[in-house]
C-alpha angles and dihedrals in degrees: 000000000000091000091055092051092051092049092050090050092051092050092050091049092052093049091047093053091046092052091047091051092048091049091050092049092047090050092051090047091050091050090049091051091049092053108105120212111212118238090238090060091053091056113092112257105211117172114202124201128175138189129196136178118188144155122245138183095239125013097202094050091046091052090053092048091048092051091052093046093048091050091048090052091052095254135122137228109242098182140353140170138175121207132184113207115199112228099179138348134190136178122214121195114243101167140341093282104027140061134190109234115206116192132182113199141167121224121208131182131205124193135170116195138178115216132172108279094231089058098046095099093049090047094053089049090053091051091051089058091053093053128087085217136337118242097188136356126179140165130197128199118202117189109212096170095112093047090047092051092046091052091051094049094046090048090054091049091053092049091053093045091049090052092050091050090048090054092055108105093219113093097199119157090241092060092048092050091047091051092049091049091052091049092049090050089050091053091049091053092049092049090049090054092046088054091050091049091051093050091046092052096045121036122211118231124185117206127195115182135168142175136220119282111282126213118210130181129198139162114248135176117275107253095187103106093194090072091061094061119110122261124279097262093049092046091049093053091044091051091051090052090045090051092052089049091051091049091053091048090053091052090050091049091051090049088062088058098055092123090060091052091050092050090046092054090048093051090047094055093044092052090045091052094052092045092054092045091051091048092052091048091051091049093050092048091050093048092049092050093052092050092053091053091054 
């Protein structure tokens, strides 16, 4: 009897779990069917970027033409710069105080623009006509449709989760923090999609352009100070006068040392006296020794 009761309990438990699982799956399926995908997410999100490097006759004129063309196409210039790189420079003497400076330099331009995506091909064709020749030209297509859809769906999930948490009677700090985190995540997803929309609408193109080496000449001041010195005859006479001045200064300096000269003379005569005295004593001793031997 007990065995029959246990078997019936096991069968009821299995059927109960199965029904709960089926109900859970049907609930998830219903929620998935109710989830609405916005029309904007269904539209392909293709981000276009392009790069070009080309040679032009004049970098400054090309930059001005590019700015006008970009504005006419409804785009904007995001960044630009022009740089002149000196290849070689030389200075040739023209006169005592002037030189001719000859410089060879290379001018390069760099520009980043944002143009409407539907006009990107026409814009690159226009640039090709401005160039003497094109070194490189490339375009890249990046499909962000899946990421855009994922952001939309996750944003919807966070809105629903935030509503459920808000309906919970308990006002615990954990629930509030969780709700704020979900709202912040929702904002991040929306901003990501706004960024994708902006990049889809306006394509970014990077332009590098340059011109042939340019040679410029100009007259500059002579910075070699040696060339400004007087002539040889004047310098010789000035050096003689300077030498006489130095000689007089030496005499004046020695005059300040008269006490040292006086002491030196005194020491000299004292040494001389003792040397002579020693010499006489040696001579007398030698003479006396020779007399004793005889």
